[in-house]
N, C-alpha and C positions, 0 to 999 in steps of 0.2 A: 426440544428446547432450542431456541435460537442462539446462534453464536454471539458471544460477548466480544462482550469484549472482555565511484562517487566520482572529481572529474575523470581522470584517467582510470579510475578504479574499475569502471564497468564498461569498458570498450566492448563492442559486440564481438563475442567469440563464439564461433559456430557450435562448439561442443557444449556450451551452456544452454543452447536453445533446443527444445525438442524438435526432432526432424519433422514430425507431422505438422508443426506450427509454421514451418517455412513455406509449405506448399499453399497455393491458392491465394485469394485476396487477403490482404493483411487486415482482417477484421478482429475485433476484440474477442478473446476466447470465451468470455462469459456472455450469456444470452438472456433475454427477458424470460422470466419464469424459471431460471436455474435455481437449484438448491445446492449449496456448497457445504461440504463437511470437511473440516480440517482435523486430521487424525495424527496423534503424535504423543510425545512425552512432555516433560515439564517445560521445554523450550516453546512448544506450541501452546501449552497451558499458561504461559506468561501473557498471552492475549495481546501481543504487540504486532508482529508481522501480519497476523490475521486481521487485526483491527485496521492497520494501514491499508491493506488490500480492500477491505470493505469500505473504508472512508473514500478511497480513490474511486471505487465503483459507484458509490452513491452520488458523489459530487460531480463526477464526469458524465454519468448517465442517469440523471435524476428522474427521467421518465421510464427507466427500465427497472422492474422490480426483481431483485435477486435476494434470496434468503440465505443466511449464513448461520452455520452451526459449529460450535467448537467441540472437539473431542480429544483434547489434550489432557493427559493425566501424568502427574509427577512420578518419576521412577519407572515409567513404562519401557518395556522391551518388546520384541516381536511376539513374545509369549503372553504379554499383559503385564500387570503389576498392581499398583495401589488401587486401581479402579476395578480389579477383578481379572480373571483369566481372559485371554483374547476372545474365546468363543462366547463369553458373557458380554464382553465389551462391545463386540461388533453389532449384535442385534440391538442392544440398548442404545448405544451411542452413535451408530452410523446408519444402519438399515431402517430404523424407526422413522428417520427423516426423509426416506425415499430420495436419496441424493441423485443429482445429475452430474455432479462433479465431486470427486474425492481426492484430497491431497493427503500424502502420508510422509512424515519425516520421523525416522527412528535411527538408532545406532549409537548415540552417545552413551547410554547405559549398557547396551549390548556388548560393547567392546570391553567392558569390565575395568577400564582405566589401567590396563597393563598391555605389554607388547602383544601383538597379534599372534594367534596360534591356530592350528587347523581345527581343533575342536570347537573353539569359540566361533570361528568363521562359519563352520558347517551349521552350527546351531542357528546362527543369524540368517544364513541363506535359506535354510529349510523353513524357518519361521516366516521369513518374508514371502517365500513361495506360497505358504499357506494363506497369508493375508491377501496377496494379489489374486490368488485363485478364488478365495471367498468373495472378494469384491466383485469379480466377474460373474460368479455363480449367483450371488444373492442380490446384486445391483447391476444387472447386465446393461442397463441404460446409462450407467455412469461413465464419464470420462475420468480416467485415473491419472493423476500427476504425482510421480515419485520425486521426492525432494532429497537430494544428497545432503547428509547431516551437516549442520553448521559446525564451525571449528572449535577445537580445544585450544586455548591460548598458550602456545609454545613460543610466542614472539617476545612478549614483554617480561616473561619469567623463564628461568631455565627449564628445559624439558625434564620430566620425571625419570626418563630413561633414554638411552641413545635413540636418536631419530625422533623421539617424542610421540605423545599420544595422538596428536593431530594426524600423523602419518597413517595411523590406524583408521581415523575418520575419513581421510582421503581415499584409502583403499576401499572402505565401505561404500563411499560414493561411487567408485568404479563398479563395485558389485551391484549397487542399486541401479546404475545405468544399464548394466547387462540384463538384470531382471526386468527392467522396464521394457527394454527392446524385445526380450523374449515373449512378454505378455502383450505387446502392442500398445504400451502405455507411454505417456510423455514423461520427460525427465528434465529437471532443473537442478543444477548443483548450487547449493547455498553455502558450501564451504569456501569457495574461491572469493566471492565478493566480500564476505566479512573478513577473511584473512587479508585481502588487499586493503581493506579499510584500516585494519590494525597496523599493517606495515606502513601505510601512508601516515597515520597519526604518530607512529613511533618515530618517524623522521622529523615531523613538524612540532610535535608536543608529546614527548615520552610519558610525562605524568598523566596526561589525559588518556593516552593510549591504554594504560593499565585499567582504566575504568570502562572500557568498551565491553570487556568480559571480566568483571571484577572478581568473580570466583573461578575464572578460566573456562566456565561452561555456559552460563546464562547471560546472553547479551543484554546490555542496556538498550533503551529504545532506539538509539542511533544504529546499533547493529541490526536490529529488526527492520529498520528502514532500508538497510542494504539488502536484506533478504527479500523484503516486499518489492523493492525495485527490480531485483533479478526476476522474480516471478512475474511481475506485471509486464516487464519487457518481453519475457518469453511468451506472454499471452497477448502480444501485439497491442499493448496499451498505447493509445495515441498520446503524443506529447502535447497536443494542442487542446487548450481549453476553448479558445475562440481566436479569431483573427479578423480585425476590421481595419480597412485602409480607406482614408477619406482624402479627396483632393479639395483643399480649402479654397483655392482660387475659383474653382468651378462649383463649389458647394455640392460635390457629387461623391456618392459612395462608390469607390473603385472595387472594393472587395468586402464581402461579409461572409465569413465561414463560421458555422456553428453559432451564429448570432444574427439578429435582425436589427436594422437601423431604420428609424422612422423620424419624421418631422425634422429633417436636417435643414437648418437655415443659417444664413450668415447675416449678422448685424454689424456692418462695418468689418472690423478685424476680429470680431467675436463669433465663434461657432457654437451652435447649440443643436443637440439631437437627443433622441430617446433610443436607448440600446437595451435589448433583451438578449442576454447570453444564454445559450442552451445548456451550459455547464457552469460549475463553480471551480475556482482554483483550490488547490490544497492550501490550507491556511497556515503557511509558514510565516513567522514574524521574526525578522532579523534582530529586533530589540529583545527577544527572548534568548537568554544565553545558550540554552540547550539547542533551540532551533537554529540559532546562528551557527553552532557547530555543525549541524546537519548540512546547512547551506555551504559552509566552508569546505567540508571534507567529502561531500558527495556531489554528483551531477544531477540530482533529482530535479532541481528546478529547470535545468535545460532539457532533460530527457522526458519529464512527465508533467511540467507545469508552465506551459507557455500560453500566456493570455495577451496576445499581441494587439497593440494599437499603433497605427502609423498614420501620420498627418503630413501630407505634402502640400506644396504651393503656398506656404506661409512666408510672410515677410521676415527678414532677419530680425532677431531679437529673442526675448524670452516670453513664455506663455504660462499662465496658470491653468492647470486642469482641475476642475471640480466635478465631483459626482454626487448627485443629490445635495448640492450646495455645500458639501464638505471638500475642502482642498485636499487633493491627492498629492500634488507636487508642482514645482516650477521647472520647466524644461525649455531648452533652447530649440529653435526652429530646426537645427540640424539633428538634434536628438530625436525629435518627433518624426522627422523625415526618414530617419533610419529605423524607427520603430522602438517602442518601449514595451517592456513586459509588465503589465498591470499586476501580475502575481507578486512582483517585487515590492508592491506598495500597499499601504493601508487603504482599503476600499470597502464599500458596502458589500461587495461580493465576497471578499475575504472574511468579513464579519459574519456573513450568513454561513459560510463554510465552517467557521469556528463553532457556530451554534449547532450545526449538524454534528460536529465532532463531540460536543458536550452531550448531545442526545445519545450518540453511540456509546459514550462512556457510561451513561446511566444504564443502558441495556446490558452492557458488559458485566456490570456489577450484579445485576439481576440474574444473568446467565450463569455466572460463577457460582452463585448460591444455589441455583436450580441444579446445576451439574453435581455439586457436592451432596445435595439432598437425595438425588437419584442414586448416587453411589452408596450412600449410607441407608438407603431404603427408608428415608424419613417420610412421615405422613405429610402430604401436601394438599390435604383436603379432598373433597369429592371431585371426581373426574366427570366433566360434562362433555357436550358435543365439541367444545372448543379446547378440551384438555383440562389440566388442573389449574388452580388459581394462579400459580406463578406463570404458567404458559400464557394464560389470558393477559396477565400483566405485561409480559414480554411482547405480545402481539400489539398492545397499545403503544408500547415504546417504539416498536418498529414503525407503526403508522406515523408517529411523531417525527421520526427520522426523515421519512420521505416527505412529510408536510413541510418540515424545515428546509428541505432541499429544493422545493418547487421554484421554478424560474420566476424572476421578477423583473419588470422594466426599471431602468434607471435613467435619470436625467444627467446628461453630460454637458459641460460648458468649458470651452477653451477660449481664454481671453488674454489679450496682451498684458504683460506685467506693468503695473502702475509704478509711479516713482517711490511709493512706500513699501513695495514688495521687494523681496530679495530671493535669490536661489536657495538660501538657507531654509526656506519654508518647506522644501521638499522633505516628505516623511516616507519612511518605509515600514 
């Protein structure tokens, strides 16, 4: 069953990044043909950080087919939980998909929500050892990524006991890192970025800060974006969607990275060209209150969503940029010479990425139902060569996701502002 579905916060810190990912060319961790399984408890089962990683992968690499499977179950510990004992869970929820990448995040339930003690810690370590050993024995082809557990909120509310429960989670993250090192696996700590996000929000907006982890355990989507960003950065995710630079005076393309520019022509002070970008931006909309918070409290746009357009050689003044005859905004010649980030604005590319996101959401809902039916051993109809009825349906939804993400050419027009236009027409 396929997977369903900040600025100073995330400064590069070496201990957040798996050692093996520092070496060699900085290429993206996921490859064409990969199958990714996200294993964990209810935080993984929320289907947010996993969804954002998939959305980034599909929009940034629309020609690269990667399959994603979710294996998060509420209440899970290293020994298993609501989805069954661990040795039932692993064959059904992980190995059946023949993964080439397995991520695992546990610990929140294992700590028992009380101060750490030797017995609880030993149970956790032994259980984690069993999981990692099983991964390597039963899925030897898989690259395993151990994720240090996301935080318990001891920032916006008083700790339940001295030093607080998150100190236990931070200690478990250290244990996870040691286990990953011993087994030759990668490690990314998800506690630190979410904790930094809450601390930042606590300074700027204490009321909102309480809603990042409203029950102190399960992050709202903004917290999951912090986790997704940490993982993607550890996986060498490129910040660049595309980068195009045009010399208007010479009507010449100076640079075109991850995009192609054709039919560039100048008609007086007006430029026209056709541009096909090989990727799509993440569809953040500053007019959406929730997404505005993401952009304000994180550095995702700068780190993961740069869709650069630079136009030099323009006469002084203001210019209207239109894509497919829809106005994107009005910009000064200086702004264009310095470069603008198209991902900041309402464009046909962002609309297309939003459609991809909606298709992902549809498949997430189907996957959640499928996962629940598997756990409860519900009748899902006859099983054919392509699996059961729900799996066939999910396959069709996956096909639609990649069809929606296919690259498309767009017509760009840059023209001088007329007397009836004003800079206020710029929209984001």
